[in-house]
ZAFI-464593 format. One record per residue: y, z negated, x of N, C-alpha, C in turn. Coordinates in Angstrom, 2 decimals. Each point is the difference from the previous one (the first is absolute). Last residue first. Layout:
<pts>
{n.y->Y, n.z->Z, n.x->X, ca.y->Y, ca.z->Z, ca.x->X, c.y->Y, c.z->Z, c.x->X} .
...
</pts>
This chain:
<pts>
{n.y->-3.25, n.z->-15.46, n.x->-50.11, ca.y->-1.10, ca.z->-0.90, ca.x->-0.38, c.y->0.37, c.z->-0.80, c.x->-1.23} .
{n.y->2.80, n.z->3.20, n.x->2.59, ca.y->-1.03, ca.z->0.68, ca.x->-0.76, c.y->-1.17, c.z->-0.89, c.x->-0.40} .
{n.y->2.81, n.z->-1.84, n.x->3.94, ca.y->0.43, ca.z->1.12, ca.x->-0.82, c.y->-1.21, c.z->0.63, c.x->-0.71} .
{n.y->0.19, n.z->-3.72, n.x->3.31, ca.y->-0.30, ca.z->-0.26, ca.x->-1.41, c.y->0.33, c.z->1.18, c.x->-0.91} .
{n.y->0.60, n.z->-1.00, n.x->5.00, ca.y->-1.21, ca.z->0.72, ca.x->-0.38, c.y->-0.36, c.z->-0.14, c.x->-1.46} .
{n.y->4.01, n.z->-1.83, n.x->2.01, ca.y->-1.18, ca.z->-0.73, ca.x->0.41, c.y->-1.29, c.z->0.65, c.x->-0.43} .
{n.y->4.58, n.z->1.66, n.x->-0.43, ca.y->-0.49, ca.z->-0.77, ca.x->-1.15, c.y->-1.25, c.z->-0.79, c.x->0.33} .
{n.y->1.94, n.z->2.81, n.x->3.22, ca.y->1.07, ca.z->-0.90, ca.x->-0.39, c.y->-0.41, c.z->-0.88, c.x->-1.16} .
{n.y->-2.91, n.z->3.41, n.x->1.43, ca.y->0.04, ca.z->-1.08, ca.x->0.99, c.y->1.08, c.z->-1.02, c.x->-0.36} .
{n.y->-0.29, n.z->3.87, n.x->-2.63, ca.y->-1.20, ca.z->-0.83, ca.x->-0.19, c.y->0.01, c.z->-1.19, c.x->0.95} .
{n.y->3.36, n.z->3.22, n.x->0.54, ca.y->0.22, ca.z->-0.77, ca.x->-1.23, c.y->-1.18, c.z->-0.94, c.x->-0.26} .
{n.y->-0.38, n.z->2.99, n.x->3.57, ca.y->0.98, ca.z->-1.03, ca.x->0.33, c.y->0.27, c.z->-0.88, c.x->-1.22} .
{n.y->-2.75, n.z->3.74, n.x->-0.60, ca.y->-0.69, ca.z->-1.00, ca.x->0.82, c.y->0.95, c.z->-1.15, c.x->0.32} .
{n.y->1.83, n.z->3.66, n.x->-2.23, ca.y->-0.92, ca.z->-0.72, ca.x->-0.88, c.y->-0.74, c.z->-1.10, c.x->0.77} .
{n.y->2.80, n.z->2.91, n.x->2.42, ca.y->0.80, ca.z->-0.90, ca.x->-0.85, c.y->-0.91, c.z->-0.83, c.x->-0.92} .
{n.y->-2.01, n.z->3.36, n.x->2.61, ca.y->0.45, ca.z->-1.12, ca.x->0.85, c.y->0.80, c.z->-1.00, c.x->-0.81} .
{n.y->-1.29, n.z->3.98, n.x->-2.08, ca.y->-1.17, ca.z->-0.86, ca.x->0.20, c.y->0.37, c.z->-1.21, c.x->0.85} .
{n.y->3.29, n.z->3.26, n.x->-0.54, ca.y->-0.24, ca.z->-0.69, ca.x->-1.27, c.y->-1.20, c.z->-0.95, c.x->0.12} .
{n.y->0.99, n.z->2.81, n.x->3.66, ca.y->1.03, ca.z->-1.03, ca.x->-0.15, c.y->-0.20, c.z->-0.80, c.x->-1.28} .
{n.y->-2.80, n.z->3.69, n.x->0.75, ca.y->-0.31, ca.z->-1.06, ca.x->0.95, c.y->1.00, c.z->-1.14, c.x->-0.13} .
{n.y->0.76, n.z->3.85, n.x->-2.53, ca.y->-1.19, ca.z->-0.69, ca.x->-0.50, c.y->-0.36, c.z->-1.17, c.x->0.91} .
{n.y->3.49, n.z->2.85, n.x->1.36, ca.y->0.41, ca.z->-0.81, ca.x->-1.15, c.y->-1.18, c.z->-0.79, c.x->-0.56} .
{n.y->-0.73, n.z->3.17, n.x->3.39, ca.y->0.63, ca.z->-1.21, ca.x->0.54, c.y->0.42, c.z->-0.94, c.x->-1.12} .
{n.y->-4.05, n.z->3.21, n.x->-1.15, ca.y->1.40, ca.z->0.14, ca.x->0.42, c.y->0.50, c.z->-1.30, c.x->0.60} .
{n.y->-4.93, n.z->2.88, n.x->-1.17, ca.y->0.65, ca.z->-1.29, ca.x->0.24, c.y->1.42, c.z->0.26, c.x->0.50} .
{n.y->-3.20, n.z->3.51, n.x->-0.70, ca.y->0.80, ca.z->-0.34, ca.x->-1.19, c.y->0.70, c.z->-1.35, c.x->0.15} .
{n.y->-3.16, n.z->1.92, n.x->3.21, ca.y->1.35, ca.z->0.56, ca.x->0.11, c.y->0.89, c.z->-0.30, c.x->-1.20} .
{n.y->-4.25, n.z->-2.52, n.x->2.39, ca.y->0.35, ca.z->0.49, ca.x->-1.33, c.y->1.46, c.z->0.47, c.x->0.02} .
{n.y->-2.18, n.z->-1.48, n.x->4.00, ca.y->-1.17, ca.z->0.06, ca.x->-0.87, c.y->0.31, c.z->0.62, c.x->-1.36} .
{n.y->3.48, n.z->-0.65, n.x->3.16, ca.y->-1.01, ca.z->0.82, ca.x->0.67, c.y->-1.20, c.z->0.21, c.x->-0.91} .
{n.y->3.37, n.z->-2.98, n.x->-1.30, ca.y->0.37, ca.z->1.39, ca.x->-0.26, c.y->-0.98, c.z->0.96, c.x->0.68} .
{n.y->-0.28, n.z->-4.70, n.x->0.74, ca.y->-0.50, ca.z->0.37, ca.x->-1.32, c.y->0.28, c.z->1.47, c.x->-0.31} .
{n.y->1.54, n.z->-1.83, n.x->4.14, ca.y->-1.45, ca.z->-0.05, ca.x->-0.08, c.y->-0.54, c.z->0.42, c.x->-1.36} .
{n.y->4.72, n.z->-0.24, n.x->0.74, ca.y->-0.59, ca.z->0.97, ca.x->0.91, c.y->-1.51, c.z->0.05, c.x->-0.11} .
{n.y->2.39, n.z->-3.30, n.x->-2.46, ca.y->0.21, ca.z->1.35, ca.x->-0.52, c.y->-0.69, c.z->1.03, c.x->0.88} .
{n.y->-0.04, n.z->-4.44, n.x->1.49, ca.y->-0.85, ca.z->0.18, ca.x->-1.19, c.y->0.14, c.z->1.41, c.x->-0.55} .
{n.y->2.80, n.z->-1.17, n.x->3.58, ca.y->-1.39, ca.z->0.03, ca.x->0.43, c.y->-0.93, c.z->0.28, c.x->-1.18} .
{n.y->4.55, n.z->-0.69, n.x->-0.91, ca.y->-0.18, ca.z->1.27, ca.x->0.71, c.y->-1.45, c.z->0.18, c.x->0.43} .
{n.y->1.26, n.z->-4.11, n.x->-1.89, ca.y->-0.02, ca.z->1.05, ca.x->-1.01, c.y->-0.23, c.z->1.38, c.x->0.63} .
{n.y->0.52, n.z->-3.70, n.x->2.89, ca.y->-1.25, ca.z->-0.10, ca.x->-0.74, c.y->-0.11, c.z->1.12, c.x->-1.03} .
{n.y->4.02, n.z->-0.39, n.x->2.37, ca.y->-1.06, ca.z->0.47, ca.x->0.88, c.y->-1.35, c.z->-0.03, c.x->-0.71} .
{n.y->3.69, n.z->-1.79, n.x->-2.26, ca.y->0.13, ca.z->1.45, ca.x->0.12, c.y->-1.08, c.z->0.58, c.x->0.90} .
{n.y->0.22, n.z->-4.68, n.x->-0.38, ca.y->-0.41, ca.z->0.60, ca.x->-1.27, c.y->0.06, c.z->1.52, c.x->0.09} .
{n.y->1.61, n.z->-2.44, n.x->3.66, ca.y->-1.45, ca.z->-0.13, ca.x->-0.09, c.y->-0.52, c.z->0.66, c.x->-1.28} .
{n.y->4.66, n.z->-0.27, n.x->0.58, ca.y->-0.59, ca.z->0.96, ca.x->0.93, c.y->-1.52, c.z->-0.03, c.x->-0.05} .
{n.y->2.31, n.z->-3.21, n.x->-2.52, ca.y->0.24, ca.z->1.34, ca.x->-0.55, c.y->-0.62, c.z->1.07, c.x->0.89} .
{n.y->-0.01, n.z->-4.46, n.x->1.48, ca.y->-0.95, ca.z->0.17, ca.x->-1.10, c.y->0.12, c.z->1.39, c.x->-0.61} .
{n.y->1.50, n.z->-0.26, n.x->5.03, ca.y->0.37, ca.z->-0.73, ca.x->-1.21, c.y->-1.08, c.z->0.22, c.x->-1.06} .
{n.y->-0.97, n.z->0.13, n.x->5.41, ca.y->0.38, ca.z->0.81, ca.x->-1.15, c.y->0.37, c.z->-0.90, c.x->-1.18} .
{n.y->-0.06, n.z->-0.49, n.x->5.51, ca.y->-0.28, ca.z->-0.77, ca.x->-1.22, c.y->0.51, c.z->0.81, c.x->-1.19} .
{n.y->-1.43, n.z->0.93, n.x->5.52, ca.y->0.70, ca.z->0.42, ca.x->-1.21, c.y->-0.46, c.z->-0.85, c.x->-1.18} .
{n.y->-1.75, n.z->-0.08, n.x->4.59, ca.y->1.04, ca.z->-0.97, ca.x->-0.32, c.y->0.74, c.z->0.32, c.x->-1.30} .
{n.y->-3.42, n.z->2.81, n.x->2.02, ca.y->-0.63, ca.z->-1.28, ca.x->-0.37, c.y->1.03, c.z->-1.04, c.x->-0.44} .
{n.y->1.33, n.z->4.25, n.x->1.76, ca.y->-0.48, ca.z->0.09, ca.x->-1.39, c.y->-0.62, c.z->-1.32, c.x->-0.46} .
{n.y->1.34, n.z->0.49, n.x->4.53, ca.y->1.17, ca.z->-0.07, ca.x->-0.87, c.y->-0.42, c.z->-0.01, c.x->-1.47} .
{n.y->-3.32, n.z->0.63, n.x->3.24, ca.y->0.52, ca.z->-1.37, ca.x->0.10, c.y->1.19, c.z->-0.19, c.x->-0.93} .
{n.y->-1.75, n.z->4.32, n.x->0.40, ca.y->-0.93, ca.z->-0.87, ca.x->-0.72, c.y->0.48, c.z->-1.44, c.x->0.02} .
{n.y->2.41, n.z->3.13, n.x->2.53, ca.y->0.19, ca.z->0.24, ca.x->-1.43, c.y->-0.92, c.z->-0.89, c.x->-0.84} .
{n.y->-0.48, n.z->-0.12, n.x->4.69, ca.y->1.29, ca.z->-0.59, ca.x->-0.39, c.y->0.25, c.z->0.18, c.x->-1.49} .
{n.y->-3.79, n.z->2.07, n.x->1.88, ca.y->-0.17, ca.z->-1.45, ca.x->-0.03, c.y->1.27, c.z->-0.70, c.x->-0.43} .
{n.y->0.21, n.z->4.61, n.x->0.72, ca.y->-0.77, ca.z->-0.30, ca.x->-1.21, c.y->-0.22, c.z->-1.50, c.x->-0.14} .
{n.y->2.08, n.z->1.53, n.x->3.91, ca.y->0.88, ca.z->0.23, ca.x->-1.14, c.y->-0.71, c.z->-0.34, c.x->-1.32} .
{n.y->-2.43, n.z->-0.15, n.x->4.06, ca.y->0.93, ca.z->-1.12, ca.x->-0.11, c.y->0.91, c.z->0.15, c.x->-1.20} .
{n.y->-4.82, n.z->2.33, n.x->-0.22, ca.y->1.21, ca.z->0.09, ca.x->0.81, c.y->0.89, c.z->-1.21, c.x->-0.23} .
{n.y->-5.48, n.z->0.32, n.x->-0.24, ca.y->1.17, ca.z->0.00, ca.x->-0.86, c.y->1.24, c.z->0.00, c.x->0.90} .
</pts>
């Protein structure tokens, strides 16, 4: 590994992402992986599913029961 690459990796390890950044990264990952399997999946569908999961977690998993 080159010194420049090692320096970039060391710098990346110190990055603290915000909750918003983590959510956006998660949504991007989910969309990318699901869209490969099913081209009908949209970013909007992934975002809506994420909102529903967040709502369920906020209610302590009691939603729909």
